[in-house]
mmCIF file of the N, C-alpha and C atoms, coordinates in Angstrom:
data_MODEL
# 
_entry.id   MODEL 
# 
loop_
_atom_site.group_PDB 
_atom_site.id 
_atom_site.type_symbol 
_atom_site.label_atom_id 
_atom_site.label_alt_id 
_atom_site.label_comp_id 
_atom_site.label_asym_id 
_atom_site.label_entity_id 
_atom_site.label_seq_id 
_atom_site.pdbx_PDB_ins_code 
_atom_site.Cartn_x 
_atom_site.Cartn_y 
_atom_site.Cartn_z 
_atom_site.occupancy 
_atom_site.B_iso_or_equiv 
_atom_site.pdbx_formal_charge 
_atom_site.auth_seq_id 
_atom_site.auth_comp_id 
_atom_site.auth_asym_id 
_atom_site.auth_atom_id 
_atom_site.pdbx_PDB_model_num 
ATOM 1   N N  . MET A 1 1  ? -19.020 1.492   7.358  1.00 0.00 ? 1  MET A N  1 
ATOM 2   C CA . MET A 1 1  ? -19.391 2.388   8.435  1.00 0.00 ? 1  MET A CA 1 
ATOM 3   C C  . MET A 1 1  ? -18.433 3.561   8.318  1.00 0.00 ? 1  MET A C  1 
ATOM 4   N N  . LEU A 1 2  ? -19.007 4.759   8.534  1.00 0.00 ? 2  LEU A N  1 
ATOM 5   C CA . LEU A 1 2  ? -18.252 5.962   8.537  1.00 0.00 ? 2  LEU A CA 1 
ATOM 6   C C  . LEU A 1 2  ? -18.094 6.525   9.962  1.00 0.00 ? 2  LEU A C  1 
ATOM 7   N N  . ILE A 1 3  ? -16.875 6.697   10.378 1.00 0.00 ? 3  ILE A N  1 
ATOM 8   C CA . ILE A 1 3  ? -16.600 7.333   11.744 1.00 0.00 ? 3  ILE A CA 1 
ATOM 9   C C  . ILE A 1 3  ? -16.154 8.718   11.480 1.00 0.00 ? 3  ILE A C  1 
ATOM 10  N N  . GLY A 1 4  ? -16.866 9.637   12.160 1.00 0.00 ? 4  GLY A N  1 
ATOM 11  C CA . GLY A 1 4  ? -16.516 11.062  11.969 1.00 0.00 ? 4  GLY A CA 1 
ATOM 12  C C  . GLY A 1 4  ? -16.840 11.476  10.584 1.00 0.00 ? 4  GLY A C  1 
ATOM 13  N N  . GLU A 1 5  ? -15.884 12.181  9.979  1.00 0.00 ? 5  GLU A N  1 
ATOM 14  C CA . GLU A 1 5  ? -16.064 12.751  8.592  1.00 0.00 ? 5  GLU A CA 1 
ATOM 15  C C  . GLU A 1 5  ? -15.254 11.958  7.560  1.00 0.00 ? 5  GLU A C  1 
ATOM 16  N N  . ARG A 1 6  ? -14.191 11.206  7.964  1.00 0.00 ? 6  ARG A N  1 
ATOM 17  C CA . ARG A 1 6  ? -13.255 10.670  7.017  1.00 0.00 ? 6  ARG A CA 1 
ATOM 18  C C  . ARG A 1 6  ? -12.759 9.280   7.184  1.00 0.00 ? 6  ARG A C  1 
ATOM 19  N N  . LEU A 1 7  ? -13.190 8.563   8.235  1.00 0.00 ? 7  LEU A N  1 
ATOM 20  C CA . LEU A 1 7  ? -12.689 7.220   8.481  1.00 0.00 ? 7  LEU A CA 1 
ATOM 21  C C  . LEU A 1 7  ? -13.733 6.183   8.120  1.00 0.00 ? 7  LEU A C  1 
ATOM 22  N N  . ILE A 1 8  ? -13.406 5.382   7.171  1.00 0.00 ? 8  ILE A N  1 
ATOM 23  C CA . ILE A 1 8  ? -14.326 4.341   6.802  1.00 0.00 ? 8  ILE A CA 1 
ATOM 24  C C  . ILE A 1 8  ? -13.858 2.973   7.355  1.00 0.00 ? 8  ILE A C  1 
ATOM 25  N N  . VAL A 1 9  ? -14.781 2.268   7.933  1.00 0.00 ? 9  VAL A N  1 
ATOM 26  C CA . VAL A 1 9  ? -14.462 0.874   8.447  1.00 0.00 ? 9  VAL A CA 1 
ATOM 27  C C  . VAL A 1 9  ? -15.314 -0.068  7.667  1.00 0.00 ? 9  VAL A C  1 
ATOM 28  N N  . GLU A 1 10 ? -14.599 -1.017  6.991  1.00 0.00 ? 10 GLU A N  1 
ATOM 29  C CA . GLU A 1 10 ? -15.296 -2.010  6.161  1.00 0.00 ? 10 GLU A CA 1 
ATOM 30  C C  . GLU A 1 10 ? -15.072 -3.364  6.817  1.00 0.00 ? 10 GLU A C  1 
ATOM 31  N N  . THR A 1 11 ? -16.116 -4.179  6.865  1.00 0.00 ? 11 THR A N  1 
ATOM 32  C CA . THR A 1 11 ? -15.972 -5.545  7.245  1.00 0.00 ? 11 THR A CA 1 
ATOM 33  C C  . THR A 1 11 ? -16.368 -6.513  6.129  1.00 0.00 ? 11 THR A C  1 
ATOM 34  N N  . ASP A 1 12 ? -15.477 -7.445  5.840  1.00 0.00 ? 12 ASP A N  1 
ATOM 35  C CA . ASP A 1 12 ? -15.667 -8.279  4.666  1.00 0.00 ? 12 ASP A CA 1 
ATOM 36  C C  . ASP A 1 12 ? -16.036 -9.705  5.095  1.00 0.00 ? 12 ASP A C  1 
ATOM 37  N N  . GLY A 1 13 ? -17.033 -10.242 4.523  1.00 0.00 ? 13 GLY A N  1 
ATOM 38  C CA . GLY A 1 13 ? -17.390 -11.696 4.709  1.00 0.00 ? 13 GLY A CA 1 
ATOM 39  C C  . GLY A 1 13 ? -16.973 -12.421 3.464  1.00 0.00 ? 13 GLY A C  1 
ATOM 40  N N  . ALA A 1 14 ? -16.783 -13.788 3.612  1.00 0.00 ? 14 ALA A N  1 
ATOM 41  C CA . ALA A 1 14 ? -16.383 -14.606 2.480  1.00 0.00 ? 14 ALA A CA 1 
ATOM 42  C C  . ALA A 1 14 ? -17.438 -14.614 1.434  1.00 0.00 ? 14 ALA A C  1 
ATOM 43  N N  . ALA A 1 15 ? -18.705 -14.496 1.742  1.00 0.00 ? 15 ALA A N  1 
ATOM 44  C CA . ALA A 1 15 ? -19.728 -14.602 0.726  1.00 0.00 ? 15 ALA A CA 1 
ATOM 45  C C  . ALA A 1 15 ? -19.648 -13.538 -0.326 1.00 0.00 ? 15 ALA A C  1 
ATOM 46  N N  . HIS A 1 16 ? -19.105 -12.398 -0.058 1.00 0.00 ? 16 HIS A N  1 
ATOM 47  C CA . HIS A 1 16 ? -19.040 -11.294 -1.024 1.00 0.00 ? 16 HIS A CA 1 
ATOM 48  C C  . HIS A 1 16 ? -17.637 -10.763 -1.295 1.00 0.00 ? 16 HIS A C  1 
ATOM 49  N N  . HIS A 1 17 ? -16.638 -11.436 -0.747 1.00 0.00 ? 17 HIS A N  1 
ATOM 50  C CA . HIS A 1 17 ? -15.246 -10.854 -0.934 1.00 0.00 ? 17 HIS A CA 1 
ATOM 51  C C  . HIS A 1 17 ? -14.185 -11.940 -1.143 1.00 0.00 ? 17 HIS A C  1 
ATOM 52  N N  . ASP A 1 18 ? -14.591 -13.090 -1.531 1.00 0.00 ? 18 ASP A N  1 
ATOM 53  C CA . ASP A 1 18 ? -13.635 -14.160 -1.727 1.00 0.00 ? 18 ASP A CA 1 
ATOM 54  C C  . ASP A 1 18 ? -12.960 -14.249 -3.104 1.00 0.00 ? 18 ASP A C  1 
ATOM 55  N N  . ARG A 1 19 ? -13.781 -13.894 -4.191 1.00 0.00 ? 19 ARG A N  1 
ATOM 56  C CA . ARG A 1 19 ? -13.253 -13.989 -5.508 1.00 0.00 ? 19 ARG A CA 1 
ATOM 57  C C  . ARG A 1 19 ? -12.396 -12.847 -5.853 1.00 0.00 ? 19 ARG A C  1 
ATOM 58  N N  . PRO A 1 20 ? -11.394 -13.052 -6.749 1.00 0.00 ? 20 PRO A N  1 
ATOM 59  C CA . PRO A 1 20 ? -10.537 -11.903 -7.146 1.00 0.00 ? 20 PRO A CA 1 
ATOM 60  C C  . PRO A 1 20 ? -11.236 -10.713 -7.645 1.00 0.00 ? 20 PRO A C  1 
ATOM 61  N N  . THR A 1 21 ? -12.287 -10.909 -8.441 1.00 0.00 ? 21 THR A N  1 
ATOM 62  C CA . THR A 1 21 ? -13.007 -9.714  -8.975 1.00 0.00 ? 21 THR A CA 1 
ATOM 63  C C  . THR A 1 21 ? -13.674 -8.969  -7.873 1.00 0.00 ? 21 THR A C  1 
ATOM 64  N N  . GLU A 1 22 ? -14.161 -9.644  -6.787 1.00 0.00 ? 22 GLU A N  1 
ATOM 65  C CA . GLU A 1 22 ? -14.806 -8.898  -5.688 1.00 0.00 ? 22 GLU A CA 1 
ATOM 66  C C  . GLU A 1 22 ? -13.768 -8.182  -4.861 1.00 0.00 ? 22 GLU A C  1 
ATOM 67  N N  . ARG A 1 23 ? -12.591 -8.822  -4.688 1.00 0.00 ? 23 ARG A N  1 
ATOM 68  C CA . ARG A 1 23 ? -11.517 -8.192  -3.946 1.00 0.00 ? 23 ARG A CA 1 
ATOM 69  C C  . ARG A 1 23 ? -11.007 -6.989  -4.718 1.00 0.00 ? 23 ARG A C  1 
ATOM 70  N N  . HIS A 1 24 ? -10.917 -7.092  -6.039 1.00 0.00 ? 24 HIS A N  1 
ATOM 71  C CA . HIS A 1 24 ? -10.539 -5.964  -6.842 1.00 0.00 ? 24 HIS A CA 1 
ATOM 72  C C  . HIS A 1 24 ? -11.510 -4.791  -6.735 1.00 0.00 ? 24 HIS A C  1 
ATOM 73  N N  . ARG A 1 25 ? -12.812 -5.099  -6.726 1.00 0.00 ? 25 ARG A N  1 
ATOM 74  C CA . ARG A 1 25 ? -13.800 -4.049  -6.540 1.00 0.00 ? 25 ARG A CA 1 
ATOM 75  C C  . ARG A 1 25 ? -13.628 -3.316  -5.260 1.00 0.00 ? 25 ARG A C  1 
ATOM 76  N N  . ASP A 1 26 ? -13.336 -4.075  -4.148 1.00 0.00 ? 26 ASP A N  1 
ATOM 77  C CA . ASP A 1 26 ? -13.069 -3.408  -2.878 1.00 0.00 ? 26 ASP A CA 1 
ATOM 78  C C  . ASP A 1 26 ? -11.901 -2.490  -2.928 1.00 0.00 ? 26 ASP A C  1 
ATOM 79  N N  . LEU A 1 27 ? -10.819 -2.946  -3.543 1.00 0.00 ? 27 LEU A N  1 
ATOM 80  C CA . LEU A 1 27 ? -9.612  -2.174  -3.649 1.00 0.00 ? 27 LEU A CA 1 
ATOM 81  C C  . LEU A 1 27 ? -9.835  -0.921  -4.484 1.00 0.00 ? 27 LEU A C  1 
ATOM 82  N N  . VAL A 1 28 ? -10.585 -0.979  -5.543 1.00 0.00 ? 28 VAL A N  1 
ATOM 83  C CA . VAL A 1 28 ? -10.902 0.194   -6.309 1.00 0.00 ? 28 VAL A CA 1 
ATOM 84  C C  . VAL A 1 28 ? -11.697 1.165   -5.510 1.00 0.00 ? 28 VAL A C  1 
ATOM 85  N N  . ARG A 1 29 ? -12.693 0.689   -4.775 1.00 0.00 ? 29 ARG A N  1 
ATOM 86  C CA . ARG A 1 29 ? -13.456 1.553   -3.924 1.00 0.00 ? 29 ARG A CA 1 
ATOM 87  C C  . ARG A 1 29 ? -12.574 2.279   -2.842 1.00 0.00 ? 29 ARG A C  1 
ATOM 88  N N  . ASP A 1 30 ? -11.622 1.462   -2.265 1.00 0.00 ? 30 ASP A N  1 
ATOM 89  C CA . ASP A 1 30 ? -10.708 2.063   -1.296 1.00 0.00 ? 30 ASP A CA 1 
ATOM 90  C C  . ASP A 1 30 ? -9.847  3.122   -1.933 1.00 0.00 ? 30 ASP A C  1 
ATOM 91  N N  . ALA A 1 31 ? -9.360  2.914   -3.176 1.00 0.00 ? 31 ALA A N  1 
ATOM 92  C CA . ALA A 1 31 ? -8.500  3.861   -3.855 1.00 0.00 ? 31 ALA A CA 1 
ATOM 93  C C  . ALA A 1 31 ? -9.304  5.146   -4.163 1.00 0.00 ? 31 ALA A C  1 
ATOM 94  N N  . ASP A 1 32 ? -10.537 4.987   -4.600 1.00 0.00 ? 32 ASP A N  1 
ATOM 95  C CA . ASP A 1 32 ? -11.378 6.145   -4.895 1.00 0.00 ? 32 ASP A CA 1 
ATOM 96  C C  . ASP A 1 32 ? -11.676 6.945   -3.630 1.00 0.00 ? 32 ASP A C  1 
ATOM 97  N N  . ALA A 1 33 ? -11.957 6.224   -2.472 1.00 0.00 ? 33 ALA A N  1 
ATOM 98  C CA . ALA A 1 33 ? -12.150 6.929   -1.250 1.00 0.00 ? 33 ALA A CA 1 
ATOM 99  C C  . ALA A 1 33 ? -10.936 7.698   -0.800 1.00 0.00 ? 33 ALA A C  1 
ATOM 100 N N  . ALA A 1 34 ? -9.727  7.078   -0.980 1.00 0.00 ? 34 ALA A N  1 
ATOM 101 C CA . ALA A 1 34 ? -8.444  7.738   -0.624 1.00 0.00 ? 34 ALA A CA 1 
ATOM 102 C C  . ALA A 1 34 ? -8.236  8.996   -1.438 1.00 0.00 ? 34 ALA A C  1 
ATOM 103 N N  . ALA A 1 35 ? -8.594  8.925   -2.711 1.00 0.00 ? 35 ALA A N  1 
ATOM 104 C CA . ALA A 1 35 ? -8.419  10.098  -3.592 1.00 0.00 ? 35 ALA A CA 1 
ATOM 105 C C  . ALA A 1 35 ? -9.295  11.297  -3.095 1.00 0.00 ? 35 ALA A C  1 
ATOM 106 N N  . LEU A 1 36 ? -10.392 10.964  -2.403 1.00 0.00 ? 36 LEU A N  1 
ATOM 107 C CA . LEU A 1 36 ? -11.270 11.961  -1.906 1.00 0.00 ? 36 LEU A CA 1 
ATOM 108 C C  . LEU A 1 36 ? -10.965 12.379  -0.449 1.00 0.00 ? 36 LEU A C  1 
ATOM 109 N N  . GLY A 1 37 ? -9.837  11.789  0.042  1.00 0.00 ? 37 GLY A N  1 
ATOM 110 C CA . GLY A 1 37 ? -9.342  12.197  1.411  1.00 0.00 ? 37 GLY A CA 1 
ATOM 111 C C  . GLY A 1 37 ? -9.841  11.313  2.530  1.00 0.00 ? 37 GLY A C  1 
ATOM 112 N N  . TYR A 1 38 ? -10.424 10.163  2.199  1.00 0.00 ? 38 TYR A N  1 
ATOM 113 C CA . TYR A 1 38 ? -10.900 9.209   3.218  1.00 0.00 ? 38 TYR A CA 1 
ATOM 114 C C  . TYR A 1 38 ? -9.781  8.197   3.506  1.00 0.00 ? 38 TYR A C  1 
ATOM 115 N N  . ARG A 1 39 ? -9.873  7.650   4.739  1.00 0.00 ? 39 ARG A N  1 
ATOM 116 C CA . ARG A 1 39 ? -8.986  6.506   5.100  1.00 0.00 ? 39 ARG A CA 1 
ATOM 117 C C  . ARG A 1 39 ? -9.900  5.311   5.343  1.00 0.00 ? 39 ARG A C  1 
ATOM 118 N N  . THR A 1 40 ? -9.524  4.176   4.765  1.00 0.00 ? 40 THR A N  1 
ATOM 119 C CA . THR A 1 40 ? -10.320 2.967   4.938  1.00 0.00 ? 40 THR A CA 1 
ATOM 120 C C  . THR A 1 40 ? -9.565  1.938   5.772  1.00 0.00 ? 40 THR A C  1 
ATOM 121 N N  . LEU A 1 41 ? -10.206 1.409   6.769  1.00 0.00 ? 41 LEU A N  1 
ATOM 122 C CA . LEU A 1 41 ? -9.731  0.279   7.502  1.00 0.00 ? 41 LEU A CA 1 
ATOM 123 C C  . LEU A 1 41 ? -10.647 -0.898  7.114  1.00 0.00 ? 41 LEU A C  1 
ATOM 124 N N  . ARG A 1 42 ? -10.042 -2.035  6.633  1.00 0.00 ? 42 ARG A N  1 
ATOM 125 C CA . ARG A 1 42 ? -10.772 -3.129  6.165  1.00 0.00 ? 42 ARG A CA 1 
ATOM 126 C C  . ARG A 1 42 ? -10.389 -4.381  7.005  1.00 0.00 ? 42 ARG A C  1 
ATOM 127 N N  . PHE A 1 43 ? -11.444 -5.092  7.539  1.00 0.00 ? 43 PHE A N  1 
ATOM 128 C CA . PHE A 1 43 ? -11.281 -6.247  8.367  1.00 0.00 ? 43 PHE A CA 1 
ATOM 129 C C  . PHE A 1 43 ? -12.144 -7.381  7.864  1.00 0.00 ? 43 PHE A C  1 
ATOM 130 N N  . ASP A 1 44 ? -11.642 -8.605  7.958  1.00 0.00 ? 44 ASP A N  1 
ATOM 131 C CA . ASP A 1 44 ? -12.462 -9.787  7.598  1.00 0.00 ? 44 ASP A CA 1 
ATOM 132 C C  . ASP A 1 44 ? -13.176 -10.333 8.831  1.00 0.00 ? 44 ASP A C  1 
ATOM 133 N N  . TYR A 1 45 ? -14.070 -11.224 8.516  1.00 0.00 ? 45 TYR A N  1 
ATOM 134 C CA . TYR A 1 45 ? -14.898 -11.862 9.526  1.00 0.00 ? 45 TYR A CA 1 
ATOM 135 C C  . TYR A 1 45 ? -14.047 -12.424 10.718 1.00 0.00 ? 45 TYR A C  1 
ATOM 136 N N  . ALA A 1 46 ? -12.962 -13.167 10.340 1.00 0.00 ? 46 ALA A N  1 
ATOM 137 C CA . ALA A 1 46 ? -12.162 -13.854 11.390 1.00 0.00 ? 46 ALA A CA 1 
ATOM 138 C C  . ALA A 1 46 ? -11.558 -12.818 12.363 1.00 0.00 ? 46 ALA A C  1 
ATOM 139 N N  . LEU A 1 47 ? -11.089 -11.720 11.813 1.00 0.00 ? 47 LEU A N  1 
ATOM 140 C CA . LEU A 1 47 ? -10.538 -10.639 12.715 1.00 0.00 ? 47 LEU A CA 1 
ATOM 141 C C  . LEU A 1 47 ? -11.556 -10.089 13.625 1.00 0.00 ? 47 LEU A C  1 
ATOM 142 N N  . VAL A 1 48 ? -12.702 -9.759  13.081 1.00 0.00 ? 48 VAL A N  1 
ATOM 143 C CA . VAL A 1 48 ? -13.785 -9.166  13.944 1.00 0.00 ? 48 VAL A CA 1 
ATOM 144 C C  . VAL A 1 48 ? -14.259 -10.159 15.004 1.00 0.00 ? 48 VAL A C  1 
ATOM 145 N N  . VAL A 1 49 ? -14.445 -11.362 14.622 1.00 0.00 ? 49 VAL A N  1 
ATOM 146 C CA . VAL A 1 49 ? -14.970 -12.329 15.600 1.00 0.00 ? 49 VAL A CA 1 
ATOM 147 C C  . VAL A 1 49 ? -13.866 -12.914 16.578 1.00 0.00 ? 49 VAL A C  1 
ATOM 148 N N  . HIS A 1 50 ? -12.714 -13.204 16.048 1.00 0.00 ? 50 HIS A N  1 
ATOM 149 C CA . HIS A 1 50 ? -11.785 -13.912 16.810 1.00 0.00 ? 50 HIS A CA 1 
ATOM 150 C C  . HIS A 1 50 ? -10.590 -13.031 17.346 1.00 0.00 ? 50 HIS A C  1 
ATOM 151 N N  . ASP A 1 51 ? -10.505 -11.857 16.859 1.00 0.00 ? 51 ASP A N  1 
ATOM 152 C CA . ASP A 1 51 ? -9.412  -10.953 17.294 1.00 0.00 ? 51 ASP A CA 1 
ATOM 153 C C  . ASP A 1 51 ? -9.842  -9.517  17.428 1.00 0.00 ? 51 ASP A C  1 
ATOM 154 N N  . TRP A 1 52 ? -11.014 -9.384  18.147 1.00 0.00 ? 52 TRP A N  1 
ATOM 155 C CA . TRP A 1 52 ? -11.625 -8.065  18.203 1.00 0.00 ? 52 TRP A CA 1 
ATOM 156 C C  . TRP A 1 52 ? -10.618 -7.039  18.871 1.00 0.00 ? 52 TRP A C  1 
ATOM 157 N N  . ALA A 1 53 ? -9.840  -7.435  19.787 1.00 0.00 ? 53 ALA A N  1 
ATOM 158 C CA . ALA A 1 53 ? -8.906  -6.497  20.409 1.00 0.00 ? 53 ALA A CA 1 
ATOM 159 C C  . ALA A 1 53 ? -8.011  -5.800  19.347 1.00 0.00 ? 53 ALA A C  1 
ATOM 160 N N  . ARG A 1 54 ? -7.574  -6.551  18.361 1.00 0.00 ? 54 ARG A N  1 
ATOM 161 C CA . ARG A 1 54 ? -6.734  -6.053  17.306 1.00 0.00 ? 54 ARG A CA 1 
ATOM 162 C C  . ARG A 1 54 ? -7.498  -5.030  16.450 1.00 0.00 ? 54 ARG A C  1 
ATOM 163 N N  . VAL A 1 55 ? -8.732  -5.367  16.129 1.00 0.00 ? 55 VAL A N  1 
ATOM 164 C CA . VAL A 1 55 ? -9.602  -4.471  15.339 1.00 0.00 ? 55 VAL A CA 1 
ATOM 165 C C  . VAL A 1 55 ? -9.848  -3.184  16.107 1.00 0.00 ? 55 VAL A C  1 
ATOM 166 N N  . GLU A 1 56 ? -10.228 -3.371  17.366 1.00 0.00 ? 56 GLU A N  1 
ATOM 167 C CA . GLU A 1 56 ? -10.528 -2.168  18.130 1.00 0.00 ? 56 GLU A CA 1 
ATOM 168 C C  . GLU A 1 56 ? -9.274  -1.273  18.263 1.00 0.00 ? 56 GLU A C  1 
ATOM 169 N N  . ALA A 1 57 ? -8.084  -1.891  18.460 1.00 0.00 ? 57 ALA A N  1 
ATOM 170 C CA . ALA A 1 57 ? -6.861  -1.031  18.579 1.00 0.00 ? 57 ALA A CA 1 
ATOM 171 C C  . ALA A 1 57 ? -6.588  -0.314  17.337 1.00 0.00 ? 57 ALA A C  1 
ATOM 172 N N  . ALA A 1 58 ? -6.876  -0.871  16.190 1.00 0.00 ? 58 ALA A N  1 
ATOM 173 C CA . ALA A 1 58 ? -6.626  -0.286  14.891 1.00 0.00 ? 58 ALA A CA 1 
ATOM 174 C C  . ALA A 1 58 ? -7.579  0.903   14.747 1.00 0.00 ? 58 ALA A C  1 
ATOM 175 N N  . ILE A 1 59 ? -8.837  0.730   15.124 1.00 0.00 ? 59 ILE A N  1 
ATOM 176 C CA . ILE A 1 59 ? -9.838  1.817   14.951 1.00 0.00 ? 59 ILE A CA 1 
ATOM 177 C C  . ILE A 1 59 ? -9.503  2.917   15.914 1.00 0.00 ? 59 ILE A C  1 
ATOM 178 N N  . VAL A 1 60 ? -9.275  2.588   17.177 1.00 0.00 ? 60 VAL A N  1 
ATOM 179 C CA . VAL A 1 60 ? -8.908  3.630   18.173 1.00 0.00 ? 60 VAL A CA 1 
ATOM 180 C C  . VAL A 1 60 ? -7.667  4.387   17.800 1.00 0.00 ? 60 VAL A C  1 
ATOM 181 N N  . GLY A 1 61 ? -6.629  3.629   17.277 1.00 0.00 ? 61 GLY A N  1 
ATOM 182 C CA . GLY A 1 61 ? -5.409  4.255   16.817 1.00 0.00 ? 61 GLY A CA 1 
ATOM 183 C C  . GLY A 1 61 ? -5.654  5.259   15.719 1.00 0.00 ? 61 GLY A C  1 
ATOM 184 N N  . ALA A 1 62 ? -6.567  4.922   14.774 1.00 0.00 ? 62 ALA A N  1 
ATOM 185 C CA . ALA A 1 62 ? -6.838  5.800   13.680 1.00 0.00 ? 62 ALA A CA 1 
ATOM 186 C C  . ALA A 1 62 ? -7.574  7.016   14.185 1.00 0.00 ? 62 ALA A C  1 
ATOM 187 N N  . ILE A 1 63 ? -8.481  6.866   15.143 1.00 0.00 ? 63 ILE A N  1 
ATOM 188 C CA . ILE A 1 63 ? -9.157  8.015   15.722 1.00 0.00 ? 63 ILE A CA 1 
ATOM 189 C C  . ILE A 1 63 ? -8.207  8.923   16.442 1.00 0.00 ? 63 ILE A C  1 
ATOM 190 N N  . VAL A 1 64 ? -7.295  8.370   17.291 1.00 0.00 ? 64 VAL A N  1 
ATOM 191 C CA . VAL A 1 64 ? -6.354  9.107   18.038 1.00 0.00 ? 64 VAL A CA 1 
ATOM 192 C C  . VAL A 1 64 ? -5.462  9.904   17.117 1.00 0.00 ? 64 VAL A C  1 
ATOM 193 N N  . ALA A 1 65 ? -5.126  9.311   15.946 1.00 0.00 ? 65 ALA A N  1 
ATOM 194 C CA . ALA A 1 65 ? -4.315  10.043  14.947 1.00 0.00 ? 65 ALA A CA 1 
ATOM 195 C C  . ALA A 1 65 ? -5.070  11.093  14.210 1.00 0.00 ? 65 ALA A C  1 
ATOM 196 N N  . GLY A 1 66 ? -6.390  11.134  14.378 1.00 0.00 ? 66 GLY A N  1 
ATOM 197 C CA . GLY A 1 66 ? -7.145  12.140  13.767 1.00 0.00 ? 66 GLY A CA 1 
ATOM 198 C C  . GLY A 1 66 ? -7.684  11.811  12.372 1.00 0.00 ? 66 GLY A C  1 
ATOM 199 N N  . HIS A 1 67 ? -7.579  10.551  11.991 1.00 0.00 ? 67 HIS A N  1 
ATOM 200 C CA . HIS A 1 67 ? -7.968  10.174  10.621 1.00 0.00 ? 67 HIS A CA 1 
ATOM 201 C C  . HIS A 1 67 ? -9.469  10.263  10.360 1.00 0.00 ? 67 HIS A C  1 
ATOM 202 N N  . HIS A 1 68 ? -10.256 10.409  11.413 1.00 0.00 ? 68 HIS A N  1 
ATOM 203 C CA . HIS A 1 68 ? -11.710 10.594  11.255 1.00 0.00 ? 68 HIS A CA 1 
ATOM 204 C C  . HIS A 1 68 ? -12.113 12.011  11.033 1.00 0.00 ? 68 HIS A C  1 
ATOM 205 N N  . LEU A 1 69 ? -11.201 12.936  11.179 1.00 0.00 ? 69 LEU A N  1 
ATOM 206 C CA . LEU A 1 69 ? -11.555 14.319  11.018 1.00 0.00 ? 69 LEU A CA 1 
ATOM 207 C C  . LEU A 1 69 ? -11.298 14.849  9.615  1.00 0.00 ? 69 LEU A C  1 
ATOM 208 N N  . ALA A 1 70 ? -12.058 15.809  9.115  1.00 0.00 ? 70 ALA A N  1 
ATOM 209 C CA . ALA A 1 70 ? -11.844 16.438  7.893  1.00 0.00 ? 70 ALA A CA 1 
ATOM 210 C C  . ALA A 1 70 ? -10.513 17.224  7.927  1.00 0.00 ? 70 ALA A C  1 
ATOM 211 N N  . ALA A 1 71 ? -9.938  17.262  6.750  1.00 0.00 ? 71 ALA A N  1 
ATOM 212 C CA . ALA A 1 71 ? -8.650  17.991  6.688  1.00 0.00 ? 71 ALA A CA 1 
ATOM 213 C C  . ALA A 1 71 ? -8.796  19.505  6.831  1.00 0.00 ? 71 ALA A C  1 
# 
């Protein structure tokens, strides 16, 4: 999900992000996005379902810091 112009929020499920090669692919995508000026927040299923307050605080904090805005 893209918030604003520069903040990417990714949610990872075990079905597609458990193996090292899949995790590596995610990290490469995050690095490529960072090189283009994006900031990525990545959360797993357990965080989203069982610790939503922490996820929400991270997203809101990034927005307050202006990470969703173009440079």
